[in-house]
N, C-alpha and C positions, 0 to 999 in steps of 0.2 A: 396876707389874705386869709390864711387859716385862722389866725387869732381874731380877725375881724368877724369872721363867720361864727366863731365860738361865742362871741359876745353879743351877737345879734339876737334879739328876742323874736320868737315865732310870730308870724302874722296871723291874726284870727285864730282858727283852729288847726293851723298847719302843724306838721310834726316838729317838735322841739329839736334844734340842731345840735345841742350839746351831746345828748346820748348818741346821735347818729355819728357825730365827729369822733367820739371816743371809740365807737364800734368800728368805724372805718380804719382808725389807727390800729386797732386790735386785729381786724381781719387782714388788713394790708400787710402787716408785719409778719403774719403767719402764712398767708396764701397769696401768691402772686399770679396765679393762672386766672384767665378770664372767667372760667366757669365758677370759681369761688367768689369772685366779685359779683357775678350775677346772682349767685346764691344769697349774698348779703342783701342785695336790693330786694329780692323776693321775700326774704325772711322779714325784713323791716316793714315792708308794705303789707304783708299778710298779717304780721303781728298786730299792726294798728288797724287792720280791717279796712284798708283804703285801696281804691283803684289806682292803677299806675299806668295811665294811658301813654306816658312818654318813656316807658321802659325800653321800648325798641330803640329809641334814639340813644339812650344811655348805652345799650349794648353795642350799637354801631360805633359810638365814640370810643368805648373801651377797646373794641376789637381793632379799630383803626390805630390807636396808640400802641397796642401790643404788637401789631404787625410791623410798625415802624421800629419798635424796640428790637424785634427779632432780626430785622434786616440791616440795621445800622450798627456800625462798629464805632460807637460814640465815646466821647470822653466821660469821665465820672460826673462832671458838672452837667452835661446834657442829660444823662440818665436821671440825675436828681431832679432836674427841671421837669422831665417827663413824668416822673412819679408824682410830683406836686400837681401837675396838670390833671392827671388822672383822678387824684383825690378831690381836687376842686370840682371837676366835672361831676363826680359822683354826688358830692354834697349839693351842688346846685340843682341837678335834675331830680334827686330825691326830694329836695325841698319843694320844688314847684310842682312835681307830679303828685305829691301827696297833699296838695293844698285843698282847702275846703271846696273851692269851686269845682275842681276835678272830681272830688269824692262824691259830689251830689249829682253828677251827670248820669242820666239814665241811658243805657245803651240803646241806640236806634236799631230798628230792624235791619237797616243796611249794614251797620257794624256787626250785628250778630251773624248775618248771613255771610259776611266776608271772612270770618275767622275760620281758618282751616283746623280741623279736628285731628290732633295727633294723639291717639289714645292707646291704652293698653287695658286688657282684661286681666285683673289680678285677683279674681274672686276668692282664690284659695289662700291668699297671703295671711289672713288672720289665723288660720290653722297652722300654716307653715311657720309663722313667726314664733309660735310657742316652743319650737325646737331651738330657738335662738341661733339661727344660721348667721354666719358672718359674711357680708358682701363687700366687694371691692370695686372701685371705679376702673376705668380703662387704663389708668396710670398705675394700678396696683395698690392704691391707697384704700384702707378700710373706710367704709362709709355707710351711712344709713340708706337702706333700700329705697325708700321713697325719695330721699334727697337725690340719689343717683338718677332716678327716673326724671325728676323735675329738672335737674341740671342739664340733662340731655335733650330737653325740649318737649317732653310729654306734657300735655295740657289738660287731658281728660282721662278719667278712669272709669271703665265699664265694670259693673258688678251684677252678677245674677242674684235673683232673690226668689226663694222657694217659700211656699205657703206654710207648710208644717213639716220640715225635714226631720229625718230620724235622729239627727244630732242638731246641735245649735248652729252648725256651719251653714252659711247662706240663708239663714232664717232672718226674720225681720230685725230682731234685736242686734244681731251681729252686723248686719248690713247698715243699720242706722248708725251704730257707734263707729264703724269703720268709715262711713261717709263723712262723719263729723271730723275725724282725724284727717282724712284726705282734703277736705275743704280748708283746714288750717294750713295745709301745705300750698294751697292755691289751685288745686285741681278742680275741674268741673266734674260733676257726677252724671254718669249715664247708667240708668237702671234697665236691666233686662228682666222683665217680669215673666216668669215661666208659667204662672198659674198652674203649678203642680208642686208636689212634695219632693220631686227629684228632677233629673234631667228631662227637658222637653226638646224634641227635635223632630225631623220628619218621620222618624221611626216610632216615636212614642209621644203621646200628648195626653197623659193620664190626669184625670180629675183628682184634686186633692182629697185625702181621706175624709176630711170634715165636710166636704161638699157633695159627697156621693149619696145618691138616692134621696135627694131633697126636692126633686122636681125642677123643671126648667125655669119657672118664674123665680123661685128662690135662688137658683144658681146665678141668674142674671143679677139679682140683688147682691149676692155674695161677691161677685166680680166687681160691682160698683163700689160696695163698701170697703172691700179690701184695697182696691186701687186708690180710692180716696184717702184712706189712712196712710198708705205708703207715700203718696205724693205730698200730702200735707206735712208729714213728719220728717221726711228726708229732703224734700224740695230739690229734686234733681234738675239738671239742665236738659237732659234728654231722657225719653221714656220709650222703651220698646213695649208694645202691647203684644205679648207672646214672644216666643223664641223659635226662629226657623219654622214659621207656621205654613209651610208648603201645603200641608194636608189639613190645615185648620188647627184648632186647639181645643182643649177640654173635651176630648173624645169620650163617648160617641156624639154627645150633644152638638159640639161645634165642628164636626167633620165638614170640610169645605165642599166635598162632592155629594155625600149622602145626606147632609143636613145643612145645605147652604143658607137657607133663611135664618136658621138658628145660629149658625156661625156668624152671620152679619150682626145679629142682635147682641150676641156676647161681645163681639168686637166693639160694637157701639157703646156698650156699657162701660168697658174699660176706657175708651176714648172720652166719653162724656164725663166720667169721674176725673180724668186727668185735666180736661179743660176747666172743670168747675173748681179744681183744687190749685191750679197754677195758671198765671197769665203769661208765663214765659217759657215753660217747658215745651220742647219740640218733640213731637210724636214720630216714632220710627216704626215702619212696618218691615219686618225682617224675613227675608227669603233665603234659603240655602242654595247656592249655586246660580247658574245662569240658564240651564235647560228648563223650559216651561215657565220661565220668569215672565215672559210676555203675557201668557194666558193668565197667570196668577194676578198680575197687577191690573189686567183688564177687569178682573173681578173686584178690584178695589176702587173703581172709578167714582163711586158715590160715597166713599169712606173719607172721613175728615182726618187727614194725617199730613205731615210735613216732609218727611224724609224717607226715601227708599233705601233700605239697608240690605246688602248682599253678603253672604258668606262666600269666601273663595279659598279653597284648599286644592292644590293640584292633584292630590291623591284621590279626591272625590269629584272635582268639578272641572276637569279638563286641564290641559297643559298649554293652552294658547292664551297668553296675556293680551294679544291683540283682539281675540274674540271677547275677552272680558271687557276691554275698553270700548269696543263697538257696542256691546250689549248695554253697558252703563250709559253710553251716549243716547242710544235709541230709547231706553226706558225713561231717562230723564226728560228727553224732548217730548215723547209721546204723552207723558202724564204731567208734564210741567212741574216736576218736583226736584228738590235737591237730592243728591245721591251720594252714598259712601260705601266703603267696604266695612261691614260690621264685624267680620271675623276673618283673619288670615294668619298664617304662620309658615315658617320654613326651617328646615333643620340646618344646624351648623356642623353636624357630624351624623354618621349612621351608627356610631358606637353607643354604648349605654353606660349608666353610672349606678344602676341598681338592678334588681332582678324582676322588676315590674315590666311586663311586656310593653314595648314602645309601639305606638301606632304607626309611625313612619320609620322604616328600617331597611328599605330596599332601593336600589338604583332606579327601578322602573316606576317608583313613586315620585320621582323628581322630574324637573324640567332640564334635561341635558341636551347639549353640553353647556348651555348658557348659565345654569345655576346649579353648580355642584353642591353637595352637602359639605360645606366648609364655612368658616367664618366669613370669608369674602363672598361666597355664593349666597349666604343668608343676607348679607348687607345689600348686595346687588339686587336681590329679589325684592326687598322692601323699598329700596330706592326706586325700582321700576313701578311698584304698586303706587307709591306716592306720586310719581311723575305722571302716570297714566290717569290717576284720579284728578290731578290738577288739569290735565288736558281736556277732560270732560267739562263741558260748559258749566254745569251745575254741580260738579264734583266738590265735595266739601270735607273729605277726610278719610281716614282709615283707622282701624283698631287691630292691634296685635293680640291674639288670644294666647293665654298661657305663658305670659312673660315671666311669671314667678315660679313656674313649675320645675324647680330643681329637684334632685333626689334627696328630699329633706329627711327621710326616715333612715338613711344609711344605705350602704352598698348591698346589704343582704335583703332589703325589703322587697316583698312581692306584692304589696298593696299600696304603693306610693305613687310615684309619677310615671305615667306612660308618655311623658312629654319632655323629659329633661334634655333631650337632644334638639328641642325646638324652643327652649327658653331663651331669654335675652341675656343669660349669664351662663358661663361655661361650667365645666365640672369642678372647677375650683371656686365657683361663685364670683368670678370676675366678669365685669360688664363686657359684652361683646361689641365689636365695631358697629354692628347693626344699629345700636342705640344712637349713633351719630346721625342717622337718617330721620330721627324724630324731631330734630330741630327744623323749624319752618322758617324760611327766609322771609 
C-alpha cells in the first residue's frame, strides 16, 4: 500500500505525496507521540498554505489507534500492523484534506462562529526571545516556544499594539513582523489596539504623543488612518477597538462620562476603518471586569461590533466564577452578541524567580480552597474558565494573558517580569499542565 501511494501522481493541485511520505517516515521514526504526529500535519498544511478541514478527523483516528496501542499487550506483528495503519491514515487524510477543492472553500459565517477561541497573549515574546531562553514541553523535551503552544491546542494569539512606544516593542513594525511569523505557524491574530504609546486600561487612556493638541477633527482622522493601516497590513482575525475601555479611550477627548458624544465618534472612526479594511475581521469591545458591565454595554447599543470581551482576574474582579458565568450569559442575551474572556490568568505558585515585584503573591488574592496557587490549581482554574464559557449560549472562547512572561532577565532583575508565577511555563521554563486545557475537543 505504501509503495502504491508513493508512485501515485497528485490529482490536480493537491499536495504531492512523495515528500509527504518521506516526511512521515522521518517524523514517525523519531516521534511516536500523538502531539508530534499532529505537529507534522500542521506543519505540512501550513507550509503549503492550505486549509485542512479534516484535521480533526485525522487527530481522532491517531488518538484512537494510540489508545489501543497503550491498552493492548499485542504481539510484534500486531504492533507493526498498527503502525502501518497509522501511517496510511495520515497519508490518506493529508492528501484529501489539502486537495484543491478544500483549499478554495471560503469559511461560512456559521463555521467562523462555531470555532472556539483558545488564545494566549504573548505580546512581550519578541523582546523575551532576544535573550534566547530554552523552553521545554510537558515531557521535558526541549522545544520551540510557539510549537509547544500550537501542539497543546492554542489557535489564536493576542497582541497589543501601541502607536509610538518609547522602544520598538509593541510598535507597528514589531507587531507586523511577529504576526507574520505567527501566521506561518497557523495561529489566528487578535490585535488589541491601545490607541496610546503605552499601557491603556481603566486607570489611564493617554493620547499618543503625535496626536496631542491636534484638535478633535484631526484626532478622529488620525484614529481612522492609523486603524486602516494596521488592519490592511496585518490582516488580523479579531480587532479590539481600545483596551479595557471602561472609562473610554483617548482621554480627555474620548472620556465616556465627561465626553460621551466624542467617545462615540472616536469609537466609530476605529470601527469604520476596520470595516473598510477587512471583510472578515471581527470587532471586539473590551471591558475590564463584570461590575458596571451592564451599564457600559448599554452605552454600546448603537455601536457596530461583533464580540463582547471581558477581562477577569480574581485579584481585581471578584472571586465568584458563578457570578462571572451569570454576567456573561446576561450580557450576551441582552445585546445578542458573542462573548469571550479577553484576559485572564492564575498563579501556579506564590514564589518568585526574579526580584521584580509580582502582582499576585498573597493567599487572599486567590480563590480558595478551590484553586490554590499550584500547578493543578492553575489548571483547574483555566479548565473552569473554559467550561463556563462553553456553557454560555454565545460563549466563544478565552485568552490567557502573560503566557510568555518568564523571568527572562535573570534571577537578580528588578525590571523584568511581575508575572512569572502566572506564566504557562514554570521556573525551569517547562510547560505547565494548564496548557493541556487549551486543547478544544
